[in-house]
MMTF fields as JSON, N, C-alpha, C and O atoms, coordinates in Angstrom:
{
  "mmtfVersion": "1.0.0",
  "mmtfProducer": "UNKNOWN",
  "numBonds": 427,
  "numAtoms": 428,
  "numGroups": 107,
  "numChains": 1,
  "numModels": 1,
  "chainsPerModel": [1],
  "groupsPerChain": [107],
  "chainIdList": ["A"],
  "bondAtomList": [4, 2, 8, 6, 12, 10, 16, 14, 20, 18, 24, 22, 28, 26, 32, 30, 36, 34, 40, 38, 44, 42, 48, 46, 52, 50, 56, 54, 60, 58, 64, 62, 68, 66, 72, 70, 76, 74, 80, 78, 84, 82, 88, 86, 92, 90, 96, 94, 100, 98, 104, 102, 108, 106, 112, 110, 116, 114, 120, 118, 124, 122, 128, 126, 132, 130, 136, 134, 140, 138, 144, 142, 148, 146, 152, 150, 156, 154, 160, 158, 164, 162, 168, 166, 172, 170, 176, 174, 180, 178, 184, 182, 188, 186, 192, 190, 196, 194, 200, 198, 204, 202, 208, 206, 212, 210, 216, 214, 220, 218, 224, 222, 228, 226, 232, 230, 236, 234, 240, 238, 244, 242, 248, 246, 252, 250, 256, 254, 260, 258, 264, 262, 268, 266, 272, 270, 276, 274, 280, 278, 284, 282, 288, 286, 292, 290, 296, 294, 300, 298, 304, 302, 308, 306, 312, 310, 316, 314, 320, 318, 324, 322, 328, 326, 332, 330, 336, 334, 340, 338, 344, 342, 348, 346, 352, 350, 356, 354, 360, 358, 364, 362, 368, 366, 372, 370, 376, 374, 380, 378, 384, 382, 388, 386, 392, 390, 396, 394, 400, 398, 404, 402, 408, 406, 412, 410, 416, 414, 420, 418, 424, 422],
  "bondOrderList": [1, 1, 1, 1, 1, 1, 1, 1, 1, 1, 1, 1, 1, 1, 1, 1, 1, 1, 1, 1, 1, 1, 1, 1, 1, 1, 1, 1, 1, 1, 1, 1, 1, 1, 1, 1, 1, 1, 1, 1, 1, 1, 1, 1, 1, 1, 1, 1, 1, 1, 1, 1, 1, 1, 1, 1, 1, 1, 1, 1, 1, 1, 1, 1, 1, 1, 1, 1, 1, 1, 1, 1, 1, 1, 1, 1, 1, 1, 1, 1, 1, 1, 1, 1, 1, 1, 1, 1, 1, 1, 1, 1, 1, 1, 1, 1, 1, 1, 1, 1, 1, 1, 1, 1, 1, 1],
  "groupList": [{"groupName": "MET", "atomNameList": ["N", "CA", "C", "O"], "elementList": ["N", "C", "C", "O"], "formalChargeList": [0, 0, 0, 0], "bondAtomList": [1, 0, 2, 1, 3, 2], "bondOrderList": [1, 1, 2], "singleLetterCode": "M", "chemCompType": "L-PEPTIDE LINKING"}, {"groupName": "ASN", "atomNameList": ["N", "CA", "C", "O"], "elementList": ["N", "C", "C", "O"], "formalChargeList": [0, 0, 0, 0], "bondAtomList": [1, 0, 2, 1, 3, 2], "bondOrderList": [1, 1, 2], "singleLetterCode": "N", "chemCompType": "L-PEPTIDE LINKING"}, {"groupName": "PRO", "atomNameList": ["N", "CA", "C", "O"], "elementList": ["N", "C", "C", "O"], "formalChargeList": [0, 0, 0, 0], "bondAtomList": [1, 0, 2, 1, 3, 2], "bondOrderList": [1, 1, 2], "singleLetterCode": "P", "chemCompType": "L-PEPTIDE LINKING"}, {"groupName": "GLU", "atomNameList": ["N", "CA", "C", "O"], "elementList": ["N", "C", "C", "O"], "formalChargeList": [0, 0, 0, 0], "bondAtomList": [1, 0, 2, 1, 3, 2], "bondOrderList": [1, 1, 2], "singleLetterCode": "E", "chemCompType": "L-PEPTIDE LINKING"}, {"groupName": "ALA", "atomNameList": ["N", "CA", "C", "O"], "elementList": ["N", "C", "C", "O"], "formalChargeList": [0, 0, 0, 0], "bondAtomList": [1, 0, 2, 1, 3, 2], "bondOrderList": [1, 1, 2], "singleLetterCode": "A", "chemCompType": "L-PEPTIDE LINKING"}, {"groupName": "VAL", "atomNameList": ["N", "CA", "C", "O"], "elementList": ["N", "C", "C", "O"], "formalChargeList": [0, 0, 0, 0], "bondAtomList": [1, 0, 2, 1, 3, 2], "bondOrderList": [1, 1, 2], "singleLetterCode": "V", "chemCompType": "L-PEPTIDE LINKING"}, {"groupName": "HIS", "atomNameList": ["N", "CA", "C", "O"], "elementList": ["N", "C", "C", "O"], "formalChargeList": [0, 0, 0, 0], "bondAtomList": [1, 0, 2, 1, 3, 2], "bondOrderList": [1, 1, 2], "singleLetterCode": "H", "chemCompType": "L-PEPTIDE LINKING"}, {"groupName": "ILE", "atomNameList": ["N", "CA", "C", "O"], "elementList": ["N", "C", "C", "O"], "formalChargeList": [0, 0, 0, 0], "bondAtomList": [1, 0, 2, 1, 3, 2], "bondOrderList": [1, 1, 2], "singleLetterCode": "I", "chemCompType": "L-PEPTIDE LINKING"}, {"groupName": "SER", "atomNameList": ["N", "CA", "C", "O"], "elementList": ["N", "C", "C", "O"], "formalChargeList": [0, 0, 0, 0], "bondAtomList": [1, 0, 2, 1, 3, 2], "bondOrderList": [1, 1, 2], "singleLetterCode": "S", "chemCompType": "L-PEPTIDE LINKING"}, {"groupName": "ASP", "atomNameList": ["N", "CA", "C", "O"], "elementList": ["N", "C", "C", "O"], "formalChargeList": [0, 0, 0, 0], "bondAtomList": [1, 0, 2, 1, 3, 2], "bondOrderList": [1, 1, 2], "singleLetterCode": "D", "chemCompType": "L-PEPTIDE LINKING"}, {"groupName": "LEU", "atomNameList": ["N", "CA", "C", "O"], "elementList": ["N", "C", "C", "O"], "formalChargeList": [0, 0, 0, 0], "bondAtomList": [1, 0, 2, 1, 3, 2], "bondOrderList": [1, 1, 2], "singleLetterCode": "L", "chemCompType": "L-PEPTIDE LINKING"}, {"groupName": "THR", "atomNameList": ["N", "CA", "C", "O"], "elementList": ["N", "C", "C", "O"], "formalChargeList": [0, 0, 0, 0], "bondAtomList": [1, 0, 2, 1, 3, 2], "bondOrderList": [1, 1, 2], "singleLetterCode": "T", "chemCompType": "L-PEPTIDE LINKING"}, {"groupName": "ARG", "atomNameList": ["N", "CA", "C", "O"], "elementList": ["N", "C", "C", "O"], "formalChargeList": [0, 0, 0, 0], "bondAtomList": [1, 0, 2, 1, 3, 2], "bondOrderList": [1, 1, 2], "singleLetterCode": "R", "chemCompType": "L-PEPTIDE LINKING"}, {"groupName": "CYS", "atomNameList": ["N", "CA", "C", "O"], "elementList": ["N", "C", "C", "O"], "formalChargeList": [0, 0, 0, 0], "bondAtomList": [1, 0, 2, 1, 3, 2], "bondOrderList": [1, 1, 2], "singleLetterCode": "C", "chemCompType": "L-PEPTIDE LINKING"}, {"groupName": "GLN", "atomNameList": ["N", "CA", "C", "O"], "elementList": ["N", "C", "C", "O"], "formalChargeList": [0, 0, 0, 0], "bondAtomList": [1, 0, 2, 1, 3, 2], "bondOrderList": [1, 1, 2], "singleLetterCode": "Q", "chemCompType": "L-PEPTIDE LINKING"}, {"groupName": "TYR", "atomNameList": ["N", "CA", "C", "O"], "elementList": ["N", "C", "C", "O"], "formalChargeList": [0, 0, 0, 0], "bondAtomList": [1, 0, 2, 1, 3, 2], "bondOrderList": [1, 1, 2], "singleLetterCode": "Y", "chemCompType": "L-PEPTIDE LINKING"}, {"groupName": "TRP", "atomNameList": ["N", "CA", "C", "O"], "elementList": ["N", "C", "C", "O"], "formalChargeList": [0, 0, 0, 0], "bondAtomList": [1, 0, 2, 1, 3, 2], "bondOrderList": [1, 1, 2], "singleLetterCode": "W", "chemCompType": "L-PEPTIDE LINKING"}, {"groupName": "GLY", "atomNameList": ["N", "CA", "C", "O"], "elementList": ["N", "C", "C", "O"], "formalChargeList": [0, 0, 0, 0], "bondAtomList": [1, 0, 2, 1, 3, 2], "bondOrderList": [1, 1, 2], "singleLetterCode": "G", "chemCompType": "PEPTIDE LINKING"}, {"groupName": "LYS", "atomNameList": ["N", "CA", "C", "O"], "elementList": ["N", "C", "C", "O"], "formalChargeList": [0, 0, 0, 0], "bondAtomList": [1, 0, 2, 1, 3, 2], "bondOrderList": [1, 1, 2], "singleLetterCode": "K", "chemCompType": "L-PEPTIDE LINKING"}, {"groupName": "PHE", "atomNameList": ["N", "CA", "C", "O"], "elementList": ["N", "C", "C", "O"], "formalChargeList": [0, 0, 0, 0], "bondAtomList": [1, 0, 2, 1, 3, 2], "bondOrderList": [1, 1, 2], "singleLetterCode": "F", "chemCompType": "L-PEPTIDE LINKING"}],
  "groupTypeList": [0, 1, 2, 2, 3, 4, 5, 3, 5, 6, 7, 8, 4, 2, 9, 4, 4, 10, 4, 3, 11, 7, 4, 12, 4, 10, 5, 4, 9, 12, 10, 4, 4, 13, 5, 14, 7, 5, 2, 9, 10, 11, 8, 7, 15, 12, 16, 3, 17, 4, 5, 3, 11, 4, 11, 3, 5, 10, 10, 10, 4, 18, 8, 8, 11, 12, 6, 11, 9, 12, 10, 19, 9, 12, 5, 12, 9, 10, 6, 2, 15, 4, 5, 2, 3, 7, 10, 4, 7, 2, 5, 5, 4, 7, 9, 2, 2, 15, 4, 4, 16, 10, 4, 4, 3, 10, 4],
  "groupIdList": [1, 2, 3, 4, 5, 6, 7, 8, 9, 10, 11, 12, 13, 14, 15, 16, 17, 18, 19, 20, 21, 22, 23, 24, 25, 26, 27, 28, 29, 30, 31, 32, 33, 34, 35, 36, 37, 38, 39, 40, 41, 42, 43, 44, 45, 46, 47, 48, 49, 50, 51, 52, 53, 54, 55, 56, 57, 58, 59, 60, 61, 62, 63, 64, 65, 66, 67, 68, 69, 70, 71, 72, 73, 74, 75, 76, 77, 78, 79, 80, 81, 82, 83, 84, 85, 86, 87, 88, 89, 90, 91, 92, 93, 94, 95, 96, 97, 98, 99, 100, 101, 102, 103, 104, 105, 106, 107],
  "secStructList": [7, 7, 4, 4, 4, 3, 3, 3, 3, 3, 7, 3, 3, 1, 1, 2, 2, 2, 2, 2, 2, 2, 2, 2, 2, 2, 2, 2, 2, 6, 1, 7, 1, 3, 3, 3, 3, 3, 3, 3, 3, 3, 3, 3, 3, 3, 3, 6, 6, 3, 3, 3, 3, 3, 3, 3, 3, 3, 3, 3, 3, 3, 3, 3, 4, 4, 4, 2, 2, 2, 2, 2, 2, 2, 2, 2, 2, 2, 7, 7, 7, 1, 1, 7, 7, 7, 3, 3, 3, 3, 7, 1, 7, 7, 7, 2, 2, 2, 2, 2, 2, 2, 2, 2, 6, 6, 7],
  "xCoordList": [111.315, 112.369, 113.255, 112.589, 114.761, 115.296, 115.727, 116.17, 115.314, 115.969, 116.814, 116.42, 118.207, 119.137, 118.938, 119.408, 118.181, 117.559, 116.901, 117.255, 116.0, 115.299, 116.047, 117.035, 115.535, 115.921, 115.023, 114.022, 115.273, 114.124, 115.413, 116.565, 114.797, 115.809, 115.446, 114.221, 116.049, 115.683, 116.099, 117.015, 115.297, 115.646, 114.957, 113.893, 115.596, 115.108, 114.691, 115.446, 113.576, 113.181, 112.893, 112.561, 113.016, 112.67, 111.059, 110.691, 110.522, 109.002, 108.25, 108.588, 107.062, 106.054, 105.328, 104.724, 105.56, 105.116, 106.14, 105.783, 107.332, 108.335, 108.391, 108.486, 108.353, 108.221, 107.218, 107.633, 105.915, 104.87, 105.139, 104.831, 106.061, 106.551, 107.286, 106.773, 108.449, 109.196, 108.754, 109.357, 107.833, 106.94, 106.151, 106.405, 105.498, 104.646, 105.562, 104.937, 106.317, 107.653, 108.078, 107.391, 108.743, 109.485, 108.221, 108.59, 106.932, 106.15, 105.432, 105.1, 105.364, 104.994, 106.178, 105.965, 107.188, 108.461, 108.497, 108.543, 108.517, 108.422, 109.495, 110.294, 109.847, 111.228, 111.281, 112.339, 110.183, 109.493, 108.399, 107.797, 108.082, 106.792, 105.786, 104.608, 106.218, 105.554, 106.571, 107.749, 106.256, 106.968, 106.402, 105.253, 106.593, 105.918, 106.516, 107.682, 105.835, 106.232, 105.833, 104.657, 107.227, 107.199, 107.894, 109.026, 106.574, 106.545, 107.433, 107.865, 107.545, 108.522, 109.645, 109.8, 110.785, 111.931, 112.694, 112.336, 113.688, 114.452, 116.082, 116.493, 116.678, 117.655, 118.987, 118.782, 120.061, 121.28, 122.474, 122.978, 122.927, 123.914, 124.917, 124.544, 126.357, 127.728, 127.137, 126.566, 127.347, 127.266, 128.102, 127.718, 129.069, 130.323, 131.013, 131.36, 131.222, 131.892, 130.725, 130.973, 129.729, 128.716, 127.404, 126.668, 127.4, 126.304, 125.108, 124.796, 124.043, 122.604, 121.807, 122.23, 120.377, 119.449, 118.418, 118.459, 117.482, 116.666, 115.51, 115.814, 114.077, 112.776, 112.715, 112.925, 112.538, 112.515, 111.532, 111.165, 111.007, 110.28, 111.219, 111.904, 111.206, 111.608, 110.819, 109.648, 111.466, 110.829, 111.445, 112.607, 110.764, 110.907, 110.576, 109.495, 111.083, 110.915, 111.531, 112.711, 110.221, 110.717, 110.572, 109.543, 112.067, 112.923, 113.634, 113.912, 114.154, 115.079, 116.405, 116.289, 117.847, 119.062, 119.023, 119.474, 118.578, 118.653, 117.781, 117.869, 117.104, 116.699, 117.568, 117.553, 118.03, 118.92, 119.539, 119.357, 120.527, 121.146, 120.048, 120.318, 118.851, 117.847, 117.201, 117.04, 116.789, 115.906, 116.936, 116.527, 118.013, 119.205, 119.183, 119.157, 119.207, 118.958, 117.964, 118.058, 116.583, 115.694, 115.536, 115.099, 115.77, 115.717, 116.543, 115.891, 117.847, 118.655, 117.671, 117.471, 117.212, 116.69, 115.731, 115.594, 115.084, 113.834, 113.732, 112.885, 115.052, 115.89, 116.368, 117.114, 116.016, 116.568, 117.8, 118.093, 118.666, 119.912, 120.619, 120.016, 121.9, 123.411, 123.327, 123.483, 122.993, 123.733, 122.746, 122.998, 121.206, 120.474, 120.646, 121.463, 119.979, 120.464, 119.507, 118.29, 120.482, 119.987, 120.464, 121.402, 119.76, 120.539, 119.666, 118.442, 120.491, 119.729, 120.359, 121.523, 119.376, 119.725, 119.043, 117.936, 119.974, 119.726, 117.952, 117.366, 117.549, 116.585, 116.923, 116.861, 117.331, 117.8, 117.045, 117.506, 115.304, 114.399, 113.278, 113.066, 112.424, 110.817, 109.96, 110.186, 109.062, 107.823, 107.149, 106.642, 107.218, 107.175, 106.013, 106.043, 104.857, 103.947, 104.161, 103.598, 105.211, 105.358, 106.398, 106.369, 107.464, 108.249, 107.606, 108.06, 106.252, 106.107, 105.14, 105.181, 104.359, 103.977, 105.1, 105.174, 105.961, 107.309, 107.916, 108.605, 107.96, 108.895, 107.644, 107.99, 106.626, 105.375, 105.423, 105.81, 105.079, 105.295, 106.69, 106.771, 107.619, 108.339, 109.198, 110.217, 108.138, 108.309, 108.259, 108.376],
  "yCoordList": [113.3, 112.859, 114.19, 115.225, 114.348, 115.884, 115.711, 114.739, 117.266, 117.29, 116.184, 115.226, 116.36, 115.43, 114.086, 113.664, 113.497, 111.826, 112.01, 111.225, 112.865, 113.104, 113.083, 113.798, 112.203, 111.988, 111.751, 111.073, 112.271, 112.347, 111.523, 111.93, 110.172, 109.236, 109.568, 109.543, 109.871, 109.902, 108.379, 107.724, 108.005, 106.784, 106.924, 107.537, 106.312, 106.51, 105.259, 104.312, 104.985, 103.564, 103.813, 104.944, 102.7, 102.679, 102.934, 103.421, 102.642, 102.819, 102.742, 102.152, 103.486, 103.517, 102.709, 103.006, 101.217, 100.034, 99.731, 99.549, 99.767, 99.11, 100.409, 100.199, 101.916, 102.462, 102.369, 102.698, 102.012, 101.967, 100.928, 100.975, 99.543, 98.249, 98.79, 98.696, 99.386, 99.87, 100.907, 101.056, 101.554, 102.693, 101.799, 101.964, 101.104, 100.304, 99.0, 98.372, 98.685, 97.699, 98.657, 98.453, 99.497, 100.506, 100.999, 101.201, 101.19, 102.061, 100.76, 100.941, 99.764, 98.504, 97.691, 97.108, 98.001, 97.558, 98.487, 97.837, 99.768, 101.042, 101.262, 101.504, 101.208, 101.853, 103.156, 103.775, 103.628, 105.15, 105.028, 104.007, 106.675, 106.537, 107.223, 106.888, 107.851, 108.089, 108.181, 108.486, 108.004, 107.92, 108.389, 107.949, 109.524, 110.333, 109.751, 109.355, 109.698, 109.197, 110.182, 110.415, 111.022, 111.813, 111.236, 110.851, 111.369, 110.637, 111.563, 112.704, 110.772, 111.852, 112.413, 113.525, 111.665, 112.291, 112.211, 111.257, 112.851, 112.744, 112.733, 113.619, 111.563, 111.262, 111.542, 111.038, 112.157, 112.271, 111.928, 112.624, 110.884, 110.254, 109.431, 108.904, 109.404, 108.642, 107.223, 107.103, 106.352, 104.982, 103.8, 103.498, 103.345, 102.524, 103.275, 102.624, 104.491, 105.295, 106.305, 107.392, 105.836, 106.691, 107.408, 107.161, 108.357, 109.197, 108.93, 108.857, 108.697, 107.875, 108.9, 110.024, 108.572, 109.102, 108.015, 106.905, 108.566, 107.354, 108.594, 109.665, 108.057, 108.489, 107.87, 106.674, 108.069, 107.528, 108.019, 109.174, 107.428, 107.912, 108.151, 107.217, 109.198, 109.522, 109.25, 109.629, 108.434, 108.007, 109.394, 109.384, 110.06, 110.761, 110.133, 110.568, 109.309, 108.541, 109.111, 109.243, 109.51, 110.046, 109.313, 108.851, 109.182, 108.213, 108.815, 109.994, 107.969, 108.374, 107.53, 106.393, 108.054, 107.658, 106.501, 105.655, 105.968, 104.765, 103.447, 102.231, 104.046, 103.162, 103.182, 102.236, 103.829, 103.877, 102.707, 102.369, 102.109, 100.822, 99.842, 99.158, 99.454, 98.549, 99.072, 98.366, 100.596, 100.954, 100.652, 100.577, 100.555, 100.99, 99.27, 98.847, 98.471, 96.849, 96.681, 96.193, 97.441, 96.932, 97.368, 96.552, 98.501, 99.171, 97.938, 97.095, 97.871, 96.949, 95.73, 95.341, 95.257, 93.859, 93.85, 92.89, 94.887, 95.123, 96.036, 96.238, 96.426, 97.173, 96.48, 95.56, 96.786, 95.857, 96.633, 96.112, 97.718, 98.421, 97.733, 96.661, 97.512, 97.13, 98.093, 97.845, 99.556, 100.659, 101.712, 102.748, 101.453, 102.27, 103.682, 103.982, 104.34, 105.702, 105.638, 105.617, 105.626, 106.008, 106.821, 106.483, 107.935, 109.028, 109.327, 109.278, 109.597, 110.002, 111.295, 111.468, 112.175, 113.843, 114.572, 115.106, 114.434, 115.211, 116.094, 116.359, 116.327, 117.18, 118.01, 117.553, 119.344, 120.459, 121.001, 121.316, 121.129, 121.855, 121.086, 120.781, 120.688, 119.868, 120.021, 119.902, 120.285, 120.891, 119.974, 118.868, 120.493, 119.367, 118.465, 117.459, 119.056, 117.776, 116.78, 115.685, 117.272, 116.327, 115.298, 114.135, 115.904, 115.018, 113.819, 112.684, 114.19, 113.494, 112.311, 111.129, 112.715, 111.692, 110.474, 109.258, 111.522, 110.497, 109.877, 108.99, 110.033, 109.108, 108.079, 106.926, 108.27, 107.287, 106.211, 105.054, 106.616, 105.636, 104.937, 103.992, 105.275, 104.74, 103.42, 102.737, 103.572, 102.882, 101.312, 100.563],
  "zCoordList": [114.752, 113.648, 113.515, 113.503, 113.404, 113.681, 111.752, 111.139, 111.215, 109.92, 109.551, 108.885, 110.078, 109.899, 109.303, 108.247, 110.134, 109.892, 108.677, 107.797, 108.362, 107.178, 105.747, 105.585, 104.647, 103.497, 102.57, 102.805, 101.432, 99.879, 99.141, 98.99, 98.716, 97.866, 96.498, 96.381, 95.414, 94.157, 93.712, 94.209, 92.759, 91.916, 90.618, 90.539, 89.471, 88.456, 87.714, 87.931, 86.809, 86.825, 85.362, 85.005, 84.391, 83.061, 82.61, 81.542, 83.306, 83.03, 84.267, 85.293, 84.027, 85.038, 85.934, 86.965, 85.135, 85.648, 87.149, 88.313, 86.613, 87.799, 88.582, 89.791, 88.182, 89.39, 90.313, 91.424, 90.303, 90.904, 91.954, 93.145, 90.996, 91.854, 92.851, 93.966, 92.774, 93.531, 94.495, 95.558, 94.206, 95.565, 96.103, 97.296, 96.058, 96.968, 97.517, 98.372, 97.354, 97.917, 98.806, 99.806, 99.004, 99.475, 100.515, 101.672, 100.264, 101.041, 102.179, 103.35, 101.565, 102.137, 103.506, 104.569, 102.873, 103.635, 104.413, 105.458, 104.797, 105.972, 105.813, 106.717, 104.123, 104.084, 103.781, 103.667, 103.638, 102.673, 103.405, 103.738, 103.742, 104.169, 102.783, 102.659, 102.165, 100.925, 99.425, 99.608, 98.447, 96.735, 96.301, 96.349, 95.586, 94.446, 93.134, 93.134, 92.147, 90.862, 89.967, 89.689, 89.313, 88.185, 86.906, 86.613, 86.226, 84.71, 83.566, 83.728, 82.475, 81.69, 81.743, 81.238, 82.45, 82.551, 81.484, 80.793, 80.987, 79.622, 80.577, 81.327, 80.261, 80.962, 79.788, 78.684, 79.93, 79.361, 80.019, 80.9, 79.613, 80.707, 79.716, 78.668, 80.259, 79.568, 80.145, 81.229, 79.361, 79.874, 78.854, 77.724, 79.4, 78.607, 77.461, 76.476, 77.51, 76.303, 75.61, 75.089, 75.7, 74.859, 75.402, 76.357, 74.456, 75.385, 75.092, 73.903, 76.227, 75.944, 76.085, 76.354, 75.892, 76.304, 76.343, 75.814, 77.082, 77.85, 78.42, 78.944, 78.126, 78.669, 79.989, 79.789, 81.224, 82.384, 83.372, 83.159, 84.408, 85.547, 86.951, 87.368, 87.507, 88.624, 89.718, 89.729, 90.959, 92.257, 93.665, 94.072, 93.992, 95.068, 96.37, 96.768, 97.145, 98.428, 99.465, 99.79, 100.049, 101.734, 102.756, 103.25, 103.181, 104.375, 104.912, 104.691, 105.893, 106.899, 106.774, 106.318, 107.194, 107.158, 107.684, 106.912, 108.959, 109.464, 108.323, 108.488, 107.377, 106.234, 105.004, 104.215, 104.896, 103.655, 102.782, 101.613, 104.038, 103.529, 103.358, 102.37, 103.93, 103.521, 102.203, 101.207, 102.315, 100.881, 99.37, 98.211, 99.751, 98.523, 97.942, 96.786, 99.363, 98.881, 97.796, 96.67, 98.716, 98.053, 96.888, 96.077, 96.496, 94.985, 94.216, 93.6, 94.268, 93.563, 93.451, 92.3, 94.17, 94.295, 93.225, 92.466, 93.162, 92.023, 90.558, 89.688, 90.836, 89.336, 88.586, 88.923, 87.224, 86.24, 85.658, 84.582, 85.969, 85.972, 85.97, 85.985, 85.958, 86.451, 87.503, 88.699, 86.835, 88.256, 88.188, 87.574, 89.002, 89.419, 89.966, 90.836, 89.5, 89.984, 91.744, 91.929, 92.632, 93.843, 94.983, 95.705, 95.115, 95.693, 97.135, 97.248, 98.02, 99.271, 99.724, 100.088, 99.636, 99.526, 100.963, 101.025, 102.005, 103.021, 102.869, 101.819, 104.096, 104.172, 105.224, 106.366, 105.003, 105.813, 106.905, 108.002, 106.356, 107.162, 106.835, 105.661, 107.88, 107.587, 108.934, 110.138, 108.274, 108.968, 110.234, 110.044, 111.268, 112.225, 112.555, 113.264, 111.845, 111.964, 110.822, 110.836, 109.547, 108.861, 109.198, 108.795, 110.09, 110.749, 111.299, 111.157, 112.098, 113.239, 112.304, 112.643, 111.217, 110.645, 110.069, 110.248, 109.249, 108.627, 109.382, 108.879, 110.938, 111.973, 112.227, 112.483, 112.2, 112.743, 111.475, 111.639, 110.474, 109.212, 109.069, 108.284, 109.665, 109.227, 110.5, 110.395, 111.633, 112.996, 112.798, 113.768]
}
């Protein structure tokens, strides 16, 4: 896998239970090779004209550009938010053994 194909997808979730459900679904469906769950994230954002604060959980999914459309669809299917955060961030460099593992897991 070349670095331009690798992405890390950031997904916020309202709680740890949903974060784990999403993570397990993405790995089981081979849309992500690994998903890390980072608890206790505070988000401050504007929604429908008001500034909101929420405690959320961040998921960091290791994937590929060829899987992003399906990964985004799967997250939207599982997520309760009207507009969930799903951001695919390109990886600019990747260790070759990790790249090989990532490609094998996403095959």
